[in-house]
C-alpha positions as CSV (number, residue, x, y, z in Angstrom):
1,M,25.1,37.9,-4.4
2,I,23.8,38.5,-1.0
3,R,20.3,39.3,-2.3
4,V,20.4,36.1,-4.4
5,K,21.3,34.0,-1.4
6,K,18.4,35.5,0.6
7,K,15.9,34.7,-2.2
8,I,17.2,31.1,-2.5
9,G,17.5,30.6,1.3
10,I,13.9,31.3,2.1
11,P,12.3,28.7,-0.1
12,I,14.9,26.1,0.9
13,A,14.1,26.7,4.5
14,V,10.4,26.3,3.8
15,L,11.1,23.1,1.8
16,I,13.1,21.7,4.7
17,T,10.3,22.5,7.1
18,I,7.7,20.8,4.9
19,I,9.9,17.7,4.4
20,T,10.6,17.5,8.2
21,F,6.9,17.9,9.0
22,C,5.9,15.2,6.4
23,C,8.5,12.8,7.8
24,M,7.4,13.3,11.4
25,L,3.8,12.8,10.4
26,F,4.6,9.6,8.4
27,F,6.6,8.0,11.2
28,A,4.2,9.1,14.0
29,Q,1.3,7.2,12.4
30,P,1.8,3.8,14.2
31,R,1.2,5.7,17.5
32,M,-1.9,7.4,16.1
33,F,-3.5,4.1,15.1
34,F,-2.3,1.3,17.4
35,Y,-2.1,0.8,21.2
36,P,-0.8,-2.7,21.7
37,D,-0.6,-4.1,25.2
38,H,-0.8,-7.4,27.1
39,D,-2.6,-8.3,30.3
40,A,-0.5,-10.8,32.2
41,D,-3.0,-11.1,35.1
42,A,-6.0,-11.8,32.8
43,H,-3.8,-14.3,30.9
44,A,-3.0,-16.2,34.2
45,I,-6.7,-16.3,35.2
46,L,-7.8,-17.7,31.8
47,S,-5.1,-20.3,31.9
48,D,-7.0,-21.9,34.8
49,E,-10.4,-21.7,33.2
50,S,-11.4,-25.1,31.7
51,D,-13.6,-23.6,29.0
52,F,-10.8,-21.6,27.5
53,E,-8.1,-23.0,25.2
54,E,-5.0,-21.0,24.5
55,I,-4.3,-20.9,20.7
56,K,-1.0,-20.2,19.0
57,I,-0.8,-20.0,15.2
58,S,2.4,-19.9,13.3
59,Y,2.6,-17.5,10.3
60,G,5.2,-15.8,8.2
61,K,8.8,-16.3,9.1
62,N,9.2,-17.3,12.7
63,Q,6.1,-15.3,13.7
64,Y,3.0,-16.5,15.6
65,L,-0.4,-15.2,16.7
66,H,-1.7,-15.8,20.2
67,G,-5.3,-15.8,21.5
68,W,-8.1,-17.6,23.3
69,F,-10.8,-20.0,22.1
70,K,-13.9,-20.0,24.3
71,H,-15.6,-23.4,24.3
72,N,-19.1,-21.9,24.5
73,V,-20.8,-25.0,23.1
74,D,-21.0,-28.1,25.3
75,S,-20.3,-30.6,22.5
76,D,-17.3,-32.2,20.8
77,E,-19.1,-32.0,17.5
78,P,-18.3,-29.3,15.0
79,A,-20.0,-26.1,16.0
80,P,-20.5,-22.6,14.6
81,L,-17.7,-20.1,15.5
82,I,-17.4,-16.4,16.0
83,I,-14.0,-14.8,15.2
84,F,-13.7,-11.5,16.9
85,F,-11.4,-8.6,15.9
86,G,-11.2,-6.0,18.6
87,G,-10.4,-2.3,18.8
88,N,-7.0,-0.7,18.7
89,A,-6.6,-0.8,22.5
90,M,-7.9,-4.3,23.1
91,N,-6.1,-7.6,23.7
92,S,-7.5,-11.1,23.8
93,S,-6.8,-11.8,27.4
94,T,-8.5,-8.7,28.8
95,T,-11.4,-9.0,26.5
96,S,-12.0,-12.7,27.0
97,L,-12.0,-12.3,30.8
98,W,-14.3,-9.3,30.6
99,Y,-16.8,-11.2,28.4
100,L,-16.6,-14.1,31.0
101,D,-17.2,-11.9,34.0
102,S,-19.9,-9.9,32.3
103,S,-21.8,-13.1,31.1
104,I,-21.6,-11.8,27.5
105,Y,-20.9,-15.2,26.1
106,E,-24.5,-16.1,27.0
107,Y,-25.6,-14.0,24.0
108,F,-23.6,-16.2,21.7
109,E,-25.5,-19.4,22.5
110,G,-24.7,-22.2,20.1
111,Y,-21.4,-20.5,19.0
112,N,-17.9,-21.0,20.1
113,F,-15.8,-17.8,20.3
114,L,-12.3,-17.0,19.2
115,M,-10.3,-13.8,19.7
116,M,-6.7,-13.6,18.5
117,D,-4.3,-10.7,19.1
118,Y,-3.2,-8.6,16.2
119,P,0.6,-8.7,15.3
120,G,2.4,-6.9,18.1
121,Y,-0.6,-7.1,20.5
122,G,-0.8,-9.4,23.5
123,L,1.6,-12.3,23.0
124,S,1.5,-12.1,19.2
125,T,4.7,-11.2,17.5
126,G,5.3,-8.8,14.7
127,R,4.1,-5.2,14.1
128,P,0.6,-4.0,13.5
129,S,-0.4,-2.4,10.2
130,D,-3.3,-2.8,7.9
131,K,-1.4,-5.3,5.8
132,S,-0.2,-7.4,8.7
133,M,-3.7,-7.4,10.3
134,Y,-5.3,-8.4,7.1
135,E,-2.8,-11.2,6.6
136,A,-3.2,-12.4,10.2
137,A,-7.0,-12.6,9.8
138,L,-6.7,-14.7,6.7
139,T,-4.2,-17.0,8.5
140,I,-6.6,-17.3,11.5
141,Y,-9.5,-18.3,9.3
142,D,-7.5,-20.8,7.3
143,Y,-6.4,-22.3,10.6
144,V,-9.8,-22.6,12.3
145,I,-11.6,-24.2,9.4
146,N,-9.4,-27.3,10.0
147,M,-10.2,-27.5,13.7
148,E,-12.2,-30.5,14.6
149,N,-14.7,-28.6,16.8
150,V,-15.4,-25.9,14.2
151,D,-18.2,-26.0,11.6
152,E,-16.4,-24.5,8.6
153,N,-19.7,-23.7,7.0
154,N,-20.8,-21.5,9.8
155,I,-18.1,-19.0,10.7
156,V,-19.2,-15.5,11.7
157,V,-16.8,-12.7,11.7
158,K,-17.3,-9.9,14.2
159,G,-15.3,-6.6,14.2
160,F,-15.3,-3.6,16.5
161,S,-13.9,-0.2,15.7
162,I,-10.6,-0.7,13.8
163,G,-11.4,-4.4,13.9
164,S,-14.4,-3.7,11.6
165,G,-12.0,-3.0,8.8
166,V,-10.2,-6.3,9.4
167,A,-13.5,-8.2,9.6
168,T,-14.8,-6.6,6.4
169,H,-11.6,-7.5,4.5
170,L,-11.7,-11.1,5.7
171,A,-15.4,-11.4,4.7
172,S,-14.5,-10.2,1.2
173,K,-11.8,-12.8,0.9
174,R,-13.2,-15.9,2.5
175,D,-16.5,-17.8,2.6
176,V,-18.0,-16.6,5.9
177,N,-21.6,-17.2,7.0
178,G,-22.1,-13.8,8.7
179,L,-20.6,-10.4,9.4
180,I,-21.1,-8.2,12.5
181,L,-19.7,-4.7,12.4
182,L,-19.8,-2.6,15.6
183,A,-18.8,1.1,15.5
184,P,-17.4,0.7,12.0
185,F,-15.7,3.3,9.8
186,D,-15.8,3.6,6.0
187,R,-12.2,4.3,5.1
188,G,-8.8,4.9,6.6
189,L,-8.8,8.5,5.5
190,S,-11.8,9.2,7.7
191,L,-9.9,7.9,10.7
192,Y,-6.9,10.0,9.8
193,N,-8.8,13.2,9.4
194,S,-10.7,12.6,12.6
195,V,-7.3,12.9,14.4
196,L,-5.7,15.5,12.2
197,N,-7.9,17.0,9.5
198,I,-5.2,17.6,6.8
199,F,-5.2,14.4,4.7
200,Y,-6.6,15.9,1.5
201,G,-5.2,16.4,-1.9
202,P,-1.5,15.5,-2.1
203,L,-1.3,15.0,1.7
204,R,-3.5,11.9,1.2
205,L,-0.3,10.2,0.0
206,L,1.2,10.5,3.5
207,A,-1.4,8.0,4.9
208,R,0.5,4.8,5.6
209,Y,-2.6,2.6,6.3
210,N,-5.4,2.1,3.8
211,F,-8.2,0.4,5.8
212,N,-10.5,1.0,2.9
213,S,-13.6,-0.9,4.1
214,I,-15.9,0.5,1.4
215,E,-13.6,-1.1,-1.3
216,Y,-13.9,-4.6,0.4
217,A,-17.6,-4.2,1.3
218,Q,-18.5,-4.5,-2.4
219,N,-17.1,-8.0,-2.5
220,V,-18.8,-9.3,0.6
221,S,-21.6,-11.8,-0.2
222,V,-23.3,-12.1,3.2
223,Q,-25.6,-9.5,4.7
224,P,-23.9,-7.8,7.6
225,L,-25.4,-6.5,10.8
226,I,-24.1,-3.0,11.5
227,I,-24.4,-1.3,14.9
228,A,-23.2,2.2,15.6
229,S,-24.1,5.1,17.8
230,Y,-25.0,8.8,17.5
231,G,-23.2,9.2,20.8
232,D,-19.9,7.7,19.6
233,E,-17.2,10.3,20.3
234,M,-14.6,8.5,18.2
235,M,-16.5,7.4,15.1
236,N,-18.6,9.8,13.1
237,S,-22.2,8.5,12.8
238,E,-22.1,9.1,9.1
239,W,-19.3,6.6,8.5
240,P,-21.4,3.4,9.1
241,K,-24.2,4.8,7.0
242,N,-21.8,5.4,4.2
243,L,-20.2,2.0,4.6
244,A,-23.7,0.3,4.5
245,E,-24.2,1.8,1.0
246,Y,-21.4,-0.3,-0.4
247,F,-22.6,-3.7,0.6
248,N,-24.9,-5.6,-1.8
249,E,-27.5,-5.9,0.9
250,V,-27.5,-5.2,4.7
251,Y,-29.3,-7.3,7.2
252,D,-29.8,-4.3,9.5
253,L,-28.2,-1.0,10.3
254,V,-28.9,-0.1,14.0
255,M,-28.1,3.4,15.2
256,L,-28.0,3.6,19.0
257,D,-28.6,6.9,20.8
258,G,-26.3,8.4,23.3
259,V,-24.0,5.3,23.7
260,C,-20.3,6.2,23.8
261,H,-17.7,4.3,21.7
262,N,-16.4,1.8,24.4
263,L,-19.8,0.9,25.7
264,I,-21.2,-0.1,22.3
265,L,-19.8,-3.7,22.7
266,A,-21.7,-4.5,25.9
267,N,-24.8,-2.4,25.3
268,P,-27.9,-4.5,25.9
269,T,-29.4,-3.5,22.6
270,T,-26.2,-4.5,20.8
271,L,-26.1,-7.9,22.5
272,E,-29.8,-8.6,21.8
273,R,-29.4,-7.6,18.1
274,V,-26.3,-9.7,17.8
275,N,-28.1,-12.7,19.4
276,T,-31.0,-12.3,17.0
277,Y,-28.7,-12.1,14.1
278,L,-26.8,-15.2,15.1
279,S,-30.0,-17.1,15.6
280,S,-31.2,-16.2,12.1
281,L,-28.0,-17.6,10.6
282,K,-28.5,-20.9,12.4
283,D,-32.1,-21.0,11.3
284,V,-30.9,-20.7,7.7
285,E,-28.6,-23.6,8.2
């Protein structure tokens, strides 16, 4: 009897260890992916800026999304709009103020600009996940097409880092006029394995968030501008190349050299290529 107990006890202990590890890994994933915060100081400064309009959009059950609309076009007539989805450590107040102080809005001439916080970020309620971020993006689009100063036929979606997945999903579900992807990934499993390289075989089932951009890319009708960097320490340079293969046609795939992840957004080449792309969309109109 003692020997039998020992033989049974060992596999049970191993099983318990495996289950415990899987549970810990499953519940730790929100911290692996999302870094929500709010910048009260930036929010206060933007509140006094006449060109910025604070936006609050209701969605779901007693939930709302918060962000900033930059009136970048000096006209009350409907104008093209850029909807921006940021990285996993960005919020709308900090980013909007940074763009203002760095004169980045000048590269978006002729376009107004909107950045809303993901659920759980900034002053937006809820919790971030691939599903909630996708739903929020669709809610934002459906809201802005009814704004008087937005040209619903000329909405460009721009996504950076994890926001590239949200932007690609939105572009596959709604009639956008352009798509800009900065430092994009191809699928959620790539992100998972870049943090902890174990999500293969059965362990793939432990991945809580899909973020499968290559699936949605196949249903995008516009030609995206994709900009990435060989010097990106967070995103493998092969991911944007792989993603590009799944679009019907790509406007351009630009690979920067030696630019780290967080500097891709404000890199001069990035801004110039984005400006050229936006101008080409207006020329078509």
